[in-house]
C-alpha positions in Angstrom: 7.1 -29.6 17.4 7.4 -27.4 14.7 4.7 -27.8 12.1 5.3 -26.5 8.6 3.0 -24.0 7.2 2.6 -24.8 3.3 0.8 -23.0 0.3 -2.1 -25.5 -0.2 -3.2 -27.0 -3.6 -6.1 -24.8 -4.9 -7.2 -26.0 -8.0 -5.7 -28.3 -10.6 -4.4 -25.8 -12.7 -2.9 -23.3 -10.1 0.2 -23.7 -9.4 1.2 -20.5 -7.6 0.1 -17.2 -5.8 1.0 -14.1 -4.1 1.0 -14.3 -0.4 -1.5 -11.0 0.0 -1.2 -10.4 3.8 -0.3 -12.0 7.2 -3.5 -11.9 9.5 -1.2 -13.0 12.3 2.0 -11.3 13.6 5.4 -13.3 13.7 5.3 -14.7 17.2 1.6 -14.5 17.5 -0.1 -17.3 19.2 -2.5 -19.4 16.8 -5.2 -22.0 17.2 -5.5 -24.8 14.8 -7.7 -23.7 12.0 -7.3 -20.3 12.4 -7.0 -18.2 9.5 -3.2 -17.0 9.0 -2.3 -15.4 5.9 -4.6 -14.6 2.7 -3.4 -16.0 -0.6 -4.2 -14.8 -4.1 -4.3 -16.4 -7.2 -5.9 -15.6 -10.6 -8.7 -17.4 -9.8 -9.5 -16.3 -6.0 -8.2 -14.7 -2.6 -8.5 -17.2 0.4 -7.7 -17.7 3.8 -5.3 -20.3 4.6 -6.0 -21.5 8.4 -3.1 -22.8 10.6 -2.3 -26.6 10.4 -1.8 -26.5 14.3 -1.9 -24.6 17.5 1.1 -23.0 18.5 3.7 -19.8 18.1 3.4 -18.7 14.3 7.0 -17.9 12.5 6.8 -16.7 9.4 9.4 -17.5 6.6 7.9 -15.7 3.7 6.7 -12.2 3.2 3.5 -10.3 1.8 4.0 -9.9 -1.8 5.6 -13.0 -2.4 4.9 -15.3 -5.1 4.8 -18.5 -3.5 4.2 -21.9 -5.1 1.7 -24.7 -4.3 3.6 -27.0 -0.9 6.1 -24.5 -0.5 7.0 -23.8 3.2 6.2 -20.0 4.1 6.4 -20.3 7.7 5.9 -22.9 10.8 4.0 -23.1 13.9 5.7 -24.1 17.1 3.5 -26.4 19.5 6.4 -26.4 22.1 6.2 -22.8 22.1 2.5 -22.0 23.0 2.0 -19.7 25.6 -0.5 -20.5 28.5 -4.4 -20.2 28.0 -4.1 -16.8 28.9 -2.0 -16.1 25.6 -4.2 -17.7 22.9 -6.8 -15.5 23.8 -5.0 -12.4 23.8 -3.0 -12.7 20.6 -6.0 -13.2 18.3 -7.5 -9.8 18.0 -4.4 -8.4 18.6 -2.5 -9.8 15.7 -5.2 -9.3 13.2 -5.3 -5.2 14.5 -1.0 -5.1 14.2 -1.2 -6.3 10.6 0.8 -3.8 8.5 -1.5 -3.8 5.4 -4.7 -3.4 7.1 -3.5 -0.3 9.5 -1.4 1.4 6.6 -4.3 1.7 4.5 -7.6 2.2 6.4 -8.9 4.1 3.2 -8.9 1.1 1.1 -7.6 1.6 -1.9 -3.9 1.3 -0.8 -4.5 -2.6 0.7 -2.5 -4.0 -1.9 0.7 -1.8 -1.0 3.3 -4.5 1.2 5.3 -2.9 3.8 8.0 -2.0 1.4 5.5 0.1 -0.5 5.9 -2.6 -3.4 2.3 -3.7 -4.9 1.1 -7.3 -4.7 -0.2 -8.1 -8.0 -1.5 -11.5 -8.5 0.4 -13.2 -11.6 -2.0 -12.2 -14.2 -2.3 -8.5 -13.4 1.7 -8.9 -13.3 1.3 -10.0 -17.0 -0.8 -7.3 -18.2 0.9 -4.8 -16.5 4.7 -5.9 -17.8 2.9 -6.0 -21.1 1.8 -2.6 -21.5 4.3 -0.8 -19.1 1.6 0.3 -16.5 2.5 1.5 -13.1 0.1 -0.2 -11.1 0.5 2.6 -8.5 -1.8 4.5 -10.9 -4.6 2.0 -11.2 -7.5 2.0 -8.5 -8.2 -1.5 -7.7 -12.1 -2.9 -8.0 -11.2 -6.2 -6.1 -11.3 -7.4 -2.3 -9.9 -4.7 -0.4 -9.1 -2.5 -3.3 -6.8 -5.0 -5.1 -6.1 -4.9 -8.6 -7.6 -7.2 -10.9 -6.6 -8.3 -14.3 -9.9 -6.3 -16.0 -8.3 -3.2 -14.1 -5.0 -3.3 -15.7 -6.5 -4.3 -18.8 
């Protein structure tokens, strides 16, 4: 059985965010409640847990702007591996995160796989209004992410 992974409702004034980072690889075994991606909004960055145990199938990419309720992937319980696979996939999936591996120095953790910079909607607005190149901004947020204050 496949279970959709939806962007959770965070607060009444928040309708979208950025899928900042996948914490598990596509095809990885995940446990119910295990954090599988980070969602970044204007107000917070939070880890989103898996709604079920099984094999992760991602349909959205890091850096994508996603709406509350949008399906960003599925967990396939029928494709679940045996007990031995569950313990092995957890740490390996986290270590294999392309954003984390590509950015051990910290300052570039907002770079996505294609080299673009993942920005929150508020930061994107400030950058666009002022014609700023976000790659020239040192982020002071979690993991070196650019905050609205950094952009201003």
